[in-house]
N, CA, C and O atoms as a DFTB+ gen file, in Angstrom:
392 C
 N C O
     1  1      11.338      -9.381      -3.983
     2  2      10.516      -8.150      -3.290
     3  2       9.860      -7.485      -4.655
     4  3       8.930      -6.682      -4.573
     5  1      10.401      -7.873      -5.851
     6  2       9.809      -7.426      -7.066
     7  2       8.544      -7.954      -7.504
     8  3       7.620      -7.239      -7.894
     9  1       8.510      -9.087      -7.443
    10  2       7.153     -10.012      -8.102
    11  2       6.420      -9.946      -6.669
    12  3       5.448      -9.244      -6.946
    13  1       6.346     -10.157      -5.754
    14  2       5.322     -10.117      -4.936
    15  2       4.686      -8.631      -4.471
    16  3       3.492      -8.395      -4.286
    17  1       5.539      -7.920      -4.367
    18  2       5.369      -6.521      -3.949
    19  2       5.076      -5.463      -4.884
    20  3       3.950      -5.034      -5.140
    21  1       6.278      -5.036      -5.425
    22  2       6.431      -4.169      -5.952
    23  2       5.600      -3.902      -7.517
    24  3       5.098      -2.823      -7.831
    25  1       5.596      -5.067      -8.327
    26  2       4.931      -5.112      -9.653
    27  2       3.409      -5.246      -9.587
    28  3       2.742      -4.674     -10.448
    29  1       2.843      -5.922      -8.677
    30  2       1.342      -5.826      -8.225
    31  2       0.892      -4.444      -8.026
    32  3      -0.218      -4.126      -8.453
    33  1       1.782      -3.416      -7.302
    34  2       1.116      -2.550      -6.680
    35  2       1.494      -1.219      -7.661
    36  3       0.748      -0.266      -7.888
    37  1       2.667      -1.398      -8.101
    38  2       3.162      -0.177      -8.863
    39  2       3.173      -0.363     -10.606
    40  3       3.069       0.517     -11.460
    41  1       3.316      -1.649     -10.750
    42  2       3.235      -2.160     -12.438
    43  2       2.771      -1.554     -13.091
    44  3       3.394      -1.186     -14.087
    45  1       1.163      -1.049     -12.830
    46  2       0.387      -0.434     -13.837
    47  2       0.627       0.910     -14.099
    48  3       0.123       1.390     -15.114
    49  1       1.320       1.620     -13.352
    50  2       1.885       3.030     -13.361
    51  2       3.068       3.408     -14.527
    52  3       4.244       3.104     -14.328
    53  1       2.747       3.912     -15.427
    54  2       3.844       4.401     -16.226
    55  2       5.212       4.910     -15.530
    56  3       5.069       5.571     -14.502
    57  1       6.188       4.728     -15.874
    58  2       7.563       5.031     -15.282
    59  2       7.590       6.535     -15.113
    60  3       8.106       6.900     -14.057
    61  1       7.057       7.688     -16.085
    62  2       7.253       8.656     -16.358
    63  2       6.142       9.455     -15.060
    64  3       6.467      10.442     -14.399
    65  1       4.706       8.650     -14.948
    66  2       4.129       9.087     -14.196
    67  2       4.210       8.885     -12.747
    68  3       3.539       9.523     -11.937
    69  1       5.169       7.852     -12.415
    70  2       5.523       7.686     -11.065
    71  2       5.878       8.411     -10.039
    72  3       7.076       8.692     -10.012
    73  1       5.060       8.911      -8.960
    74  2       5.580       9.931      -8.119
    75  2       5.679       9.519      -6.608
    76  3       5.398       8.410      -6.153
    77  1       6.100      10.538      -5.962
    78  2       6.263      10.117      -4.584
    79  2       5.022       9.930      -3.665
    80  3       5.032       9.324      -2.594
    81  1       4.081      10.468      -4.173
    82  2       2.666      10.193      -3.497
    83  2       2.182       8.597      -3.961
    84  3       1.501       7.807      -3.307
    85  1       2.586       8.479      -4.878
    86  2       2.185       6.714      -5.085
    87  2       3.342       6.104      -4.303
    88  3       2.798       5.324      -3.521
    89  1       4.381       6.069      -4.155
    90  2       5.433       5.532      -3.593
    91  2       5.144       5.557      -1.879
    92  3       5.531       4.635      -1.161
    93  1       4.472       6.647      -1.397
    94  2       4.141       6.900      -0.323
    95  2       2.951       5.988       0.191
    96  3       2.979       5.301       1.212
    97  1       1.930       6.106      -0.680
    98  2       0.887       5.213      -0.705
    99  2       1.236       3.584      -0.507
   100  3       0.683       2.802       0.267
   101  1       2.166       3.357      -1.311
   102  2       2.413       2.004      -1.631
   103  2       2.652       1.496      -0.189
   104  3       1.997       0.632       0.394
   105  1       4.018       2.395       0.410
   106  2       4.723       2.104       1.595
   107  2       3.520       1.828       2.873
   108  3       3.478       0.951       3.736
   109  1       2.759       2.772       2.628
   110  2       1.628       2.480       3.990
   111  2       0.866       1.589       3.916
   112  3       0.511       1.076       4.977
   113  1       0.266       1.010       2.500
   114  2      -0.499      -0.008       2.058
   115  2       0.325      -1.210       2.920
   116  3      -0.167      -1.725       3.924
   117  1       1.556      -1.553       2.416
   118  2       2.432      -2.586       2.905
   119  2       2.550      -2.744       4.467
   120  3       2.626      -3.809       5.078
   121  1       2.551      -1.484       4.985
   122  2       2.522      -1.432       6.434
   123  2       1.365      -2.059       7.027
   124  3       1.332      -3.063       7.739
   125  1       0.303      -1.230       6.581
   126  2      -0.945      -1.728       7.129
   127  2      -1.364      -3.010       6.769
   128  3      -2.287      -3.489       7.428
   129  1      -0.822      -3.742       5.755
   130  2      -1.148      -4.971       5.449
   131  2      -0.628      -6.195       6.498
   132  3      -0.993      -7.367       6.592
   133  1       0.396      -5.403       7.254
   134  2       1.143      -6.556       8.138
   135  2       2.687      -6.501       7.975
   136  3       3.471      -6.899       8.837
   137  1       3.062      -5.931       6.699
   138  2       4.673      -6.208       6.629
   139  2       5.577      -5.257       7.544
   140  3       5.284      -4.098       7.838
   141  1       6.486      -5.803       7.860
   142  2       7.346      -4.901       9.150
   143  2       8.030      -3.972       8.035
   144  3       8.223      -4.013       6.820
   145  1       8.301      -3.076       9.160
   146  2       9.186      -1.845       8.435
   147  2      10.458      -2.103       7.957
   148  3      10.970      -1.329       7.147
   149  1      11.158      -3.297       8.436
   150  2      12.123      -3.477       8.021
   151  2      12.173      -4.049       6.183
   152  3      12.901      -3.813       5.219
   153  1      11.184      -4.735       6.397
   154  2      10.897      -5.120       4.891
   155  2      10.497      -4.191       3.833
   156  3      10.733      -4.310       2.630
   157  1       9.715      -3.032       4.565
   158  2       9.366      -2.042       3.447
   159  2      10.569      -1.220       2.900
   160  3      10.709      -0.757       1.768
   161  1      11.675      -1.127       4.317
   162  2      13.110      -0.608       3.910
   163  2      13.924      -1.251       2.717
   164  3      14.660      -0.574       1.998
   165  1      13.738      -2.598       2.564
   166  2      14.016      -3.487       1.882
   167  2      13.541      -3.103       0.357
   168  3      14.264      -2.833      -0.602
   169  1      12.291      -3.153       0.414
   170  2      11.754      -2.814      -0.952
   171  2      12.025      -1.187      -1.147
   172  3      11.955      -0.783      -2.308
   173  1      12.258      -0.449      -0.354
   174  2      12.413       0.907      -0.683
   175  2      13.970       0.818      -1.574
   176  3      14.219       1.341      -2.660
   177  1      14.720       0.126      -0.863
   178  2      16.069       0.264      -1.445
   179  2      16.163      -0.496      -2.628
   180  3      17.094      -0.158      -3.358
   181  1      15.484      -1.397      -3.010
   182  2      15.257      -1.945      -4.312
   183  2      14.859      -1.105      -5.623
   184  3      15.332      -1.023      -6.756
   185  1      13.669      -0.462      -4.885
   186  2      12.871       0.525      -5.852
   187  2      13.847       1.673      -6.401
   188  3      14.146       2.057      -7.532
   189  1      14.223       2.065      -5.065
   190  2      15.217       3.432      -5.045
   191  2      16.154       3.106      -6.240
   192  3      16.255       3.844      -7.221
   193  1      16.862       1.890      -6.071
   194  2      17.964       1.552      -7.077
   195  2      17.593       1.435      -8.477
   196  3      18.335       1.868      -9.358
   197  1      16.454       0.858      -8.735
   198  2      15.999       0.599      -9.825
   199  2      15.552       1.651     -10.950
   200  3      15.542       1.606     -12.180
   201  1      15.073       2.913      -9.713
   202  2      14.708       4.165     -10.210
   203  2      15.951       4.834     -10.685
   204  3      16.024       5.444     -11.752
   205  1      16.964       4.680      -9.798
   206  2      18.258       5.547     -10.083
   207  2      18.702       5.262     -11.505
   208  3      18.985       6.130     -12.331
   209  1      18.736       3.844     -11.716
   210  2      19.084       3.488     -13.026
   211  2      18.435       3.920     -14.308
   212  3      18.977       4.218     -15.373
   213  1      16.847       3.887     -13.907
   214  2      16.227       4.625     -15.079
   215  2      16.546       6.117     -15.117
   216  3      16.524       6.637     -16.232
   217  1      16.800       6.782     -14.203
   218  2      17.333       8.217     -14.381
   219  2      18.699       8.259     -15.332
   220  3      18.879       8.952     -16.334
   221  1      19.615       7.297     -14.704
   222  2      20.758       7.065     -15.514
   223  2      20.643       6.836     -17.128
   224  3      21.347       7.480     -17.906
   225  1      19.884       6.059     -17.474
   226  2      19.427       5.442     -18.671
   227  2      18.481       6.397     -19.212
   228  3      17.839       5.948     -20.161
   229  1      18.156       7.845     -18.803
   230  2      17.483       8.799     -19.491
   231  2      16.006       8.601     -19.558
   232  3      15.301       9.414     -20.156
   233  1      15.471       7.459     -18.916
   234  2      13.950       7.200     -19.034
   235  2      13.084       8.083     -18.354
   236  3      11.932       8.340     -18.703
   237  1      13.802       8.636     -17.159
   238  2      12.874       9.694     -16.457
   239  2      13.671      10.631     -15.799
   240  3      14.813      10.250     -15.540
   241  1      13.308      11.942     -15.409
   242  2      14.043      12.960     -15.240
   243  2      14.523      12.790     -13.701
   244  3      15.521      13.447     -13.402
   245  1      13.983      12.051     -12.766
   246  2      14.080      12.336     -11.522
   247  2      13.639      10.669     -10.843
   248  3      12.885       9.802     -11.286
   249  1      14.242      10.710      -9.961
   250  2      13.863       9.201      -8.631
   251  2      13.002       9.827      -7.919
   252  3      13.295      10.779      -7.196
   253  1      11.695       9.289      -8.071
   254  2      10.641       9.675      -7.039
   255  2      10.912       9.272      -5.716
   256  3      10.348       9.849      -4.786
   257  1      11.875       8.156      -5.478
   258  2      12.052       7.589      -4.135
   259  2      12.630       8.530      -3.233
   260  3      12.408       8.704      -2.035
   261  1      13.487       9.165      -4.093
   262  2      14.230      10.419      -3.486
   263  2      13.723      11.118      -2.350
   264  3      14.245      11.273      -1.245
   265  1      12.380      11.605      -2.890
   266  2      11.402      12.430      -1.973
   267  2      10.918      11.647      -0.773
   268  3      10.573      12.343       0.183
   269  1      10.841      10.539      -0.657
   270  2      10.150       9.555       0.124
   271  2      11.161       8.983       1.364
   272  3      12.241       8.437       1.141
   273  1      10.750       9.154       2.342
   274  2      11.560       8.386       3.413
   275  2      10.919       7.176       3.733
   276  3       9.707       7.059       3.915
   277  1      11.879       6.145       3.809
   278  2      11.384       4.761       4.393
   279  2      11.038       4.664       5.739
   280  3      11.629       5.409       6.521
   281  1      10.135       3.835       6.194
   282  2       9.856       3.797       7.585
   283  2      10.828       3.551       8.209
   284  3      11.726       2.930       7.642
   285  1      10.987       3.969       9.642
   286  2      12.001       3.803      10.630
   287  2      11.922       2.432      11.110
   288  3      10.789       1.990      11.301
   289  1      13.123       1.529      11.385
   290  2      12.921       0.250      12.023
   291  2      13.361       0.304      13.538
   292  3      14.520       0.631      13.795
   293  1      12.599       0.037      14.408
   294  2      12.516       0.028      15.770
   295  2      13.735      -1.176      16.352
   296  3      13.602      -2.379      16.132
   297  1      14.622      -0.729      16.931
   298  2      15.406      -1.901      17.554
   299  2      15.059      -2.363      18.703
   300  3      15.154      -1.518      19.593
   301  1      14.667      -3.448      19.056
   302  2      14.360      -4.086      20.164
   303  2      15.742      -4.523      20.996
   304  3      16.631      -5.062      20.336
   305  1      15.967      -4.290      22.545
   306  2      17.237      -4.881      22.954
   307  2      16.747      -6.582      22.790
   308  3      15.616      -7.067      22.748
   309  1      17.866      -7.119      22.732
   310  2      17.754      -8.606      22.905
   311  2      18.053      -8.983      24.433
   312  3      18.905      -8.350      25.057
   313  1      17.425      -9.896      24.946
   314  2      17.545     -10.296      26.346
   315  2      18.086     -11.675      26.081
   316  3      17.361     -12.400      25.400
   317  1      19.576     -12.310      26.626
   318  2      19.777     -13.330      26.289
   319  2      19.374     -14.361      27.391
   320  3      19.059     -13.996      28.524
   321  1      19.399     -15.555      27.033
   322  2      18.909     -16.616      27.904
   323  2      20.151     -16.731      29.074
   324  3      21.370     -16.659      28.917
   325  1      19.356     -16.937      30.286
   326  2      20.349     -16.979      31.447
   327  2      20.570     -18.561      31.626
   328  3      19.992     -19.373      30.904
   329  1      21.311     -18.868      32.483
   330  2      22.327     -20.177      32.608
   331  2      21.011     -21.218      32.652
   332  3      20.967     -22.218      31.936
   333  1      20.003     -20.870      33.538
   334  2      18.732     -21.964      33.528
   335  2      18.132     -22.167      32.459
   336  3      18.033     -23.366      32.195
   337  1      17.602     -21.353      31.592
   338  2      17.181     -21.112      30.243
   339  2      17.603     -21.681      29.439
   340  3      16.906     -22.353      28.679
   341  1      19.083     -21.574      29.345
   342  2      20.165     -22.188      28.326
   343  2      19.968     -23.794      28.506
   344  3      19.752     -24.576      27.579
   345  1      20.077     -24.106      29.787
   346  2      20.155     -25.566      30.321
   347  2      18.956     -26.369      29.855
   348  3      19.016     -27.494      29.360
   349  1      17.845     -25.647      30.075
   350  2      16.460     -26.137      29.514
   351  2      16.417     -26.275      28.289
   352  3      15.870     -27.277      27.830
   353  1      16.968     -25.329      27.464
   354  2      16.992     -25.342      26.121
   355  2      17.571     -26.460      25.516
   356  3      16.974     -27.123      24.667
   357  1      18.908     -26.748      25.978
   358  2      19.713     -27.678      25.503
   359  2      19.111     -29.028      25.934
   360  3      19.170     -29.895      25.061
   361  1      18.526     -29.396      27.142
   362  2      17.823     -30.585      27.519
   363  2      16.878     -30.875      26.521
   364  3      16.832     -31.997      26.017
   365  1      16.133     -29.984      26.195
   366  2      14.952     -30.078      25.150
   367  2      15.337     -30.203      23.781
   368  3      14.433     -30.288      22.950
   369  1      16.523     -30.227      23.407
   370  2      16.711     -30.535      21.905
   371  2      17.796     -31.621      21.890
   372  3      18.239     -32.037      20.819
   373  1      18.275     -32.135      23.211
   374  2      19.303     -33.103      23.076
   375  2      18.651     -34.365      22.362
   376  3      17.434     -34.483      22.501
   377  1      19.429     -35.462      21.501
   378  2      18.946     -36.378      20.970
   379  2      18.549     -35.795      19.549
   380  3      18.476     -36.671      18.687
   381  1      18.323     -34.730      19.192
   382  2      17.848     -33.795      18.029
   383  2      19.121     -33.705      17.197
   384  3      20.110     -33.152      17.677
   385  1      19.145     -34.354      15.661
   386  2      20.347     -34.194      15.080
   387  2      20.636     -32.729      14.718
   388  3      21.768     -32.368      14.395
   389  1      19.715     -31.997      14.773
   390  2      20.023     -30.665      14.274
   391  2      20.117     -29.814      15.489
   392  3      20.372     -28.614      15.384
């Protein structure tokens, strides 16, 4: 998450200059580019923890992530296979070692 997403988007901003507007814009950009809300929430978690450590180390006065809400993840109801669908699936994969 750090190298492919966070560093390219936020790495050029000095730590003391990073603010909630940057982070909100970053999240919006990632959602608009097709990343799922769950992935952006994972990015948020990592960034929040990193900035929390920077606060504890005295590098910054506050954690900019604390003022930003990550996107909500919509839970989709799972529909299990019925007996006939399961039978078709098992027949299709029979003979495959996996």
